[in-house]
N, C-alpha and C positions, 0 to 999 in steps of 0.2 A: 504494500499500500504506499502510496506517495505522501511524503511528508508535507504537512501544512504550511501556511505562511507564503512568502512570496517565492519567485524563482530564484534559482542560483546565479549569482553574478560573480562570485569570487572564488578562487582557488589559491590555497596556500600549498606550495610544493616544497618539501624539504629533500634535501640533496646531500649525498656524501662527496659528491664531486662539485668543485667549485664551478661558476660561471666563468667561461674562458672561451678561447678561440677552438679549443677542443670540445667537440659537441658530443659528449655521451648521451646514452638514452634519456637520462633525467632533462637534459637541456633541449633535446628535440621535443619531448612531451610539453616542456614549459612554453616553448615556441608555438606549438600546435594549439594547445590550449589557450594561448594569448590571442589567437584568431576568433575567440568565442567568449572568453572571460576576462575579468581582470585578474592578472596572476602576480602574487608574490612568491618569488624564488628565493629560498632560504639557503644561502651558502654556508658550507661548514665553517666551524670556528677557526681562528688561528691558534697556534699552539699556546697553552695556557701560561700566564706570567702573573705575578703577584699584583701587578698594576691593573690587571683586570677587574680587580674588586672595587675600583674607584671609577671605572669607565662605563657609563651607561649611555653614552652618546651613539646613537644608531648609526651604522654606515650602511648608506643607501645609494644606489644608482639606478637610473632609469634606462631600460634598453629600449623601450618603444613606449608608445602612449598607454598599452595595456599589460606591460610587463616591467616590474620593478625587482631588483635584487637587494636583499637585505642580509648582512652577515650575521649569523647566529653568535650571540655573546655568551661565552663560557665564563661566567663570574667565577664558578667554584670548579676545581679541576675533576675530570672524571673519575681520578682513583678514589674519590669519596664515594662513589656508588650512586644508587638510585636517589637518595635525598638530594644530591648535587643536581642530577639531571631534572628532578622535580621542581627545584628552585631555579635553575636556569631556564627551563620551560616556561615557567610562571613569568618571569622577567622578559623572555622574548616574546611571549604572547602579547604582552603589553605593548612592546615596541612594533610588533607587526600589526596590532590593532589600530595603532595610530596612523598607519598608512593606508586604512581602509575606510573612507568617510560613511559614516551612517551606519556602521557595523554595530549590532548589539546581540545579546545571548539569544534572541529569537531568529536571528537572521540565518538563512540557508547558505551554506558554504562547503567547500570540499577541501579537506585536508588530504594531500597526496603524498604519502610517506614513501620516499626513496631511500631515506636515511635510516639504517637499522641501529644506530648508536646513540641517538638523542632524538628530541622532539616528540618522544611518544606522549607526553602530557598535554601537547598543544591543543587548545580549544575542544578539550574532552566535556567541559562543561556546557558548550553550546548544543543545546537539545536537537537542534535541526541541522546538525553538521554531518556530512559522511567522511569517513575515514576509510582511505585506499591504502593498502600496503602492496607497494609494487616491489617485487623482488627479481632483480636483472642480474644479480651475482650469486655465487654459491656461498650464501650466508647462513646456511642451516645451523643452528646451535650458537651463533654469534650473539653476544652481549643481549640486546632486548628482541631478539628475533621472534621468540615464542610469545612474549608479551603483545608485541604488535600484532602478530597473526591472531591470537585470541581476542583481541578487542577490535579488530578491523570490521568494518561493514563489508568490505570486499577485499580478498587478496588475489592479486593479479601476478602470475609467475610467467617468466619468458620461456623457460625450459620444461618439457614434460618430466624431466627427470625430478623436479621439485615438488611434483603433485601429490605424491604419497605422504610427504612430511606435512604439507600445509592443509590437505583435506581431513588430516587426523585432527587438526586444531580448530578449523572454521568450516561451516557449512556452505559458505559463499566463496568459492575459489574458482577462478578462470585461467586457463592458459592461453596467453596471447603472445605470439613471437615478436621479434623485433619489427618495427614498422619502416616503411618507406615514404618519403615525401616525392611523390612521381613528378610533381610540378617542377621540383627543384632540378631533376636530372634531364628535363626535356630540353635543355640548352645543348647546341651542337657546336663543334669547334671545326674551322677549316684545316685539313690535313697539313697544308703548308705550316699553319701555326703550331700544329702538335709536333712536326718533325724538327722543330727548333728547341724543343724541350730537353732537359737532360733525361727525363723520363721515356722518352720516345722509344718504344720496342723494348722496354725494360721489364725486370722482374721486380714488381713493387710490393713492399710489405708496409701497410698502413697500420696504425694503432698505437698503443702505448707500449714503450719499450721497458718492460718490468724485469724482475729477476727470472720470471718464469719463460722468457723467450729463449730459444735454443740458439745462442750465440756461437756454439761450437759448430753447429750445422751452417750457419749463415756464412761463417768464414769459409767453410769448404766450398759453399755455393759461389761467393765471391770470387774465389780461385778458379773454379771450373768454368764460370761464365764471366769472364773479365769485362767491366765497363757495363755490365748489364743490371747490378743491384741498386735499387732506390729506396731509401728509408724515410718514411714520413711519420712524425709523431713525437711526442714528448718523451724525454729520458727521465724515467722514475725508477731507475735501478737503485737498490739499497746495499746489497751485500758487495764487499770490496771485489772479489773475484768477478762478479757479474758486472760491475762498472768497468773493470780492467779489460773485460772481454768485449764490451761494447766499443770501449775506446780503441781497442784493437782492430775491431772490424772497421771502424770509421777511416784507419789509416791504410787500408788495403787499396792499392791503386784502383781507381774505376769506380769504387764504391760512393755512392752519391747520399750524403746525409743532409735531407732538407728541414729537419726539425719539424716542430709543431705548426699545423696549419688549421685554418677553418675551412669548413665545406666549399665555401667560395673559392678559396685558393687551391685546395687539393683536388677539385673536380677535373680540372683540366689536365693534371697528371694522372689520374685514373683514366681518362679518355684515350691518352698517349700510351700507356703501358701495353705489354704484350699479355701478361698475365699477373694475377693477384696471388699472393701467398699468405698462408698461415702457418707459424712455426714455433710451437710451444715445446718445453723439454720433456722428453720421455719419462724422465725420473718423476716428474710431478703429472703423470699422464691421468691418473685418476681424478684428481682435482681439475685439471685443464679439461677434462672430458664432460665437465658439468657446465662449460661455459657456452653461450650463444652469441658468437661474435657479431657485433654491429657492423664490422668492416665487410661481412659477407653481403649485406644488402648493398652497400656502395659499389662493391665490385660488380655484382650483378646488373645493378641498374645502369652501369655503364658499358655493359656488353662483355664482360671479361670472365673467362674461365678461372676457377679458383682451384688451387693445390693446397691441401691441408692435411695436417698431422692429427686433426682432432674432428670428431663428429660435429658437422655444422647444422644438424637437426632439421635438415630439409630433404627427406628421402626421396621426394619426387624429383629432385633434380641430380641425384646421384648418378654421374657418368653421363650427365646431360649438360652439365656446366660445373658441377663440383665433383672433384676427385679426391678421394681420401688414401692416404698412405700410411704405413707403420714402420717405414725403414728409410734410410737415405737412398738406397739404390733405386727403390720404387719412385721416390721423389724426382731423382735426376731423370729416371726414364720418362716420367710425364713432362718434365721441364723440355726435354729433347722433342718430346711429341708436340709440345705447343710451338716450339720453333720450327717443326716441320708441317705446321698446319694440320696436324692429325687429331687434335683434342676437339670433341664435339661441343659447340655451344647452341643448343636448342632454344632458339628465339621465341618460339610459341610456349613451351613449357615455362621458360623464364618469365615471359610477359603475363602469362595466367597467374604465377606465383607472386609476382610484383603487385598486380592488380588486387589480390586477395589481402595484401598487408598494407595497403594504402591507410594513412592514418585516419582518414575519415571513417573508414570501415571499422578500424580497431577501436576508435572512440566511440561508435556507435554501439559496438558490442559491449565495451565495458560499462557505458552508461545504462544500457538495457539491463544489466546485472545489478545496478544500483536503483533500478526502477526509476529512472530518470530519462527525459529526452535530451538529446544533444542539440543545443541551440544551433541556428544557422550562423555561418561564418560573417564576421563583421570587419569593419577596416581596422587594421592594426596601426 
């Protein structure tokens, strides 16, 4: 049964990834929702320091007329446990409320939780609020995961591998894969423009360069295919050996390190490359195989075959655009096939898949589970 009072005008979206040029799933949803609602995107906090106790000034920036970013204030450090989260959430609720004119405890709003580490208590006293817990990473058992799932009005999971855990905690669970903004990928580039890019005819790895990337394999790849490897994304390595391995990779002649880019910037490189790759370490295979890589959608939307050593969770495109390997030799054989134009890219199958994951359809599905209608697009 639909909730009473007025219609939904505002969405508060919490994120464990900051607003930046790197568009993770959280940022894509914030942008898509801002086409229909007023959205407050809650950035994760900066590292705690004692001066935080005295700083209550909000940090706010406007991305568009319908989208603001406000940084979460952690007055109390997280090692103090749930009491610290409760107090921090109370303070942050006040700061966020001040950015939403006319908001009252009778107002309808959606709190869209992507952040499993904080923000659990935000707007819980608002009786007409919906709480959506959106799980995009393998965070089963992390910090507030169980509490979030138990109290959510809806749990959204990207991977079918998460369903068992969350259906045991909540009756209203839906599996929705990563989305595609098809309008964005409609832009085409002249071949002469693409040929001038360092990424033309390249082997491209797009994404975050973390400790779980297989730098050993990438070094082999860079040596075997000189001048072909292009890397786009932020460096988030932590372990000393991984940082050293990535730096070594960058020094191999012909390797192009382009760093982090927003979608507007990396789109042309995706259009220019020969093939998109995904390379996680085999030692972490069980954890890595729980991923639903967002980069897969970008590769496919640009008409590129994908070679991956993890399950991309799109069985309909296996060996039609996505090729899964479990060892180095198989990986190299497929790369050779790509350069021999022997890899199949089934445009019809890929097109049908992308149409099915357009954000408009995904949001309609999610709002139906909330027993709410998704409003029409408005000018952003």
